[in-house]
C-alpha positions, 0 to 999 in steps of 0.5 A, a space after each residue: 536252530 539246534 546246535 550241530 553235533 560233532 557227528 553232524 559236522 563230520 557228515 557236512 564235511 563229508 558232503 562238502 568234500 564230495 561236492 569239491 571232488 565233483 566241482 567241475 561236473 555240471 551234471 553232478 546233482 542232488 540225487 548223485 550227492 544223496 547216492 554217494 552217502 547211501 541216502 535217497 534224495 528226500 532223506 538227504 533233503 530232510 537232513 540238510 533242512 534240519 542242519 542248515 535250513 537249505 535244500 540239497 540244491 542250495 547246499 551244492 550251489 553255495 559250495 560252488 559259489 564259495 569256490 568261485 569267489 576264491 578263484 575270482 579273488 585270485 584272478 585265476 581266470 575270466 568270469 565265464 571260465 570260472 563259471 564252467 570250472 565250478 560246475 555252472 552250465 551257463 555264465 548268465 545263470 552263474 552271474 545271477 546266482 553270484 549276485 543273488 548270494 553275494 550282493 554284487 556281480 562277479 565282475 566287481 569282486 576286485 572293487 568290493 571290500 567285504 568280510 566274506 564270512 560275515 556275508 555268508 553268515 548273514 545270507 544263511 540267517 536270511 535264508 532261515 528267516 525266508 524259509 521259516 514255514 509260519 513266517 513264509 506262510 504269513 508273508 505269502 498270504 499278506 503278499 497275495 492279498 496286498 498284490 491283488 488289492 493293488 493290481 485290482 485298483 490300478 487296472 481298474 483305474 486303467 479301465 476308467 482313464 484309458 478310454 482312447 481305444 487306440 489299438 496297440 501291439 505287443 510281440 511276445 518273444 519266447 522266454 529263455 531258460 538259463 537254469 542249469 537244466 535244459 529239461 526246464 524248457 517246458 516251464 519257460 515255453 509253457 509260460 510263454 504259451 500261457 502268457 499269449 493265451 491271456 493277452 490274446 483275450 484283450 480286443 484292443 491289444 494285438 499280440 504278435 507271436 514269435 517262435 525260436 526259429 524266427 528269432 534265429 533268423 533275426 539274430 544279427 538284429 538288436 531287439 529294437 530292430 526286431 520290434 520294428 521288423 515285427 511291427 510291434 509297439 512293445 516287446 515282452 521277453 524274459 528268462 527262467 532263472 531258477 525252478 525248484 522250491 522257488 521260481 524266479 523269472 526275469 521280465 523285461 518290457 520295451 517300448 519300441 517307439 520310444 526306445 525305452 526299457 519300461 520294466 526290467 525286474 525279477 518275479 519270484 514265487 514259491 513253487 506251491 503257488 506257481 500258478 499265480 506267477 503268470 497272473 502277476 506277469 500279465 498284470 505288470 505288462 498291462 500296467 506298462 502297456 495300458 491297453 483299454 480293457 473291458 469289464 469282462 477282460 478285467 475280470 478274466 485277468 484276475 482269474 486263476 484257471 487252477 490253484 493246483 500246482 501239480 495240475 499247472 505243472 502237467 499242463 505246462 509240460 503238455 503244452 510244451 510237447 503239443 506245441 512241438 507238433 512232432 507226432 512222437 510228442 503228441 501221446 506224451 502230451 495227452 498223458 500230461 493233460 490227463 494227469 493235470 485233470 486228475 489233479 484238477 477236474 475243472 481245469 478248462 484249458 486242459 480240456 481245450 488242449 485235449 480237444 486240440 490233441 484229438 484235432 491234430 491227430 484227426 488232421 495228421 492220421 490217415 486212419 481213425 481220423 473220424 474218431 479223433 474228430 469226434 473226441 475233439 468235439 466232446 472235449 471242446 464242448 467240455 471246455 466250453 461248459 467250464 468257460 464259454 469264452 475259450 476261443 480256441 475251443 470254438 475254433 476247434 469245433 469250426 475246424 471239425 465242422 469244416 474238415 470232418 462234417 463238410 458243413 460250411 454253415 456250421 464252420 462259419 458259425 463257430 469260427 466267427 464266434 472264435 474270432 469275435 472272442 479273440 481276434 488274435 487267435 491264429 488257428 481261428 483266422 487260418 481256419 476261417 480263411 480255409 472256410 473262405 477258400 472252400 466257399 470260393 472267396 479266395 481274394 478275401 481269404 488272401 487278405 485275411 491270411 496276409 494280415 494274420 501272418 503279420 501277427 504270426 510270421 512263423 506259422 507254417 499252416 498259414 503259409 500252406 493256406 497262402 500257397 493254396 490261395 495263390 495256386 487257385 488265383 494262378 499266381 504260381 510265383 507267389 505260391 512257390 515263395 510260400 513253399 520256401 517259407 513253409 520248408 523250415 517248419 517241415 516234418 515231412 519233406 515230401 509234402 513240401 516237395 510236392 507243393 513246389 513241384 506243382 508250382 514249378 510245373 505251371 511256371 513251365 520250369 520243367 528242368 526244376 520239376 525233373 530235379 524235384 521229382 528225383 528228390 521225391 523219389 530219393 526220399 523212399 528206398 522203394 523208389 530209388 531205382 526210379 529216381 535214377 531214371 528221371 534225367 534219362 526219361 526227361 532228356 528222351 521223352 520230356 516232362 510228362 514221362 518224368 511225372 509218370 515215374 511218380 506213379 511208382 510212388 503211389 504205393 510208397 506213402 509219398 502221396 498221403 491221401 487219395 485227394 493228393 493222388 487225384 491232384 497228381 492225375 489232374 496234372 497228367 490230364 488223366 481225367 478218368 483216374 482223377 475221378 476214380 481217386 476223387 471218389 476214393 477221397 469221398 468214400 474215405 472222407 478225406 478232409 481236403 475234399 471240401 475245397 475241391 470245387 474251387 481247386 483250379 487243378 480240377 477246372 477241366 472236369 467241370 463239364 463232366 456229369 460224374 464230377 458234378 454228381 460228386 460235387 452234389 454229394 460233397 456240398 449237399 
């Protein structure tokens, strides 16, 4: 490195003084430091690289850590307090950075007798060696070649040796984000999704998906207890520690039965090769869990679905938004998927995700659902042209055949394929259960849903299917319990209140029905006046008069489809209006109409010729 001139030294001194002034400001970023000296972030990055071989973020972090060292040495406060004083958002991230920089944890500073200037100088020399472009390139090349060779041999040995075909189960816990920025959640969440996507392909390995909300319910348990609660043999979880020029992931693998930590180590990857990180993690998990692998599974696990870091980044961001299932996030998710395809037009799973976007839009939207389902089919077929074994693409085609085309035979064909390729595919299992419900095989559907819920305990769509099945079997207590499990994931309270109301009504709990009607009417300003009439009507004329008040909700979007309105009139035993709304549902091609034949709410219509003619139209 060239000698630093006096002007450069003054410049670096100015930068340090600016960081010192903003030391306890956790929001102070590289961009803000660049603004303070009238440079763009990229210009400051180039200058610092030339002068110190550091990025702007590294430069700021080093100053924070140096101040932390002095504070800890002087015993000014606790480790956690000092972490916040020097601008770290998380004590856990501070502990990692401190140990990475100094070589020992902050809590051991009093036990450590070192020359701090020598340590910092050694750290900078190591950084220069690490960041040397040519050396870094050679190291990365050799690292990748050696890693692929070793992992291929090891997994091949597993393929030969491990032939007992014993089924194993692994719970994938959501990866945490302990970096300084919450905006990095997309990477930790996306990595979790991508990890599940790969592990789900292994037939002798059952993957158990766990969401953050479900973990919150188990927060008083340790991970061994959580593993037993989930029925898992192993637990895999990790933390995103840094995301920038370098990506660092801490991974832990636990054997629940032996109460042993099998693996606890750090994965590091250059941001330009971030797409390799997930494959490295998958291989490490397999080496410890040792499931039986087929040749096809072995080959698939050595594939990189993309080698374009920008495409991978946009894919992860799109998955993060799509997984939220929040309507306002769906359009931004599509934007990221399209940008991923701009960077890599052959990225098969991106086509699959765009198909999922259109499928969700077809399900959620009450207008243009047919167009969205059509687009879902197009993108699912594109995905399968690139990778014929994408189970979710087959599941989406099965869902479109079921809900849009009302073609039970085609739905069964696609969904059977999806489950055969990936028995862990929750969406395929749920849709197959819906196919069974629409075919009148309710008990078989219930067994399937119960089994799938063990692998996906937080899946609200499975609980909705459970409700539907229990209702058809007239097990209204169990149906009611399903609505309680659904509510925590509800984006629309009126949907779940309506389901609760139906179960309560058939249980004869009319006092609670009246309260639920009042709650539904209070959800919309247009029906507040009617909400105030509920208790009076109930006390004076009984439950039927209360239900009739819900007619005022027909124009206020509480009932989303003609099919729901038909269900409402069936409860009131107004069969003329029930048939009118079922015909509307048919002409508007309401997806749920495919299950009308076995819906117990409409059992009293079976003797009517008009109803039988409608069934012939739907199932022809």
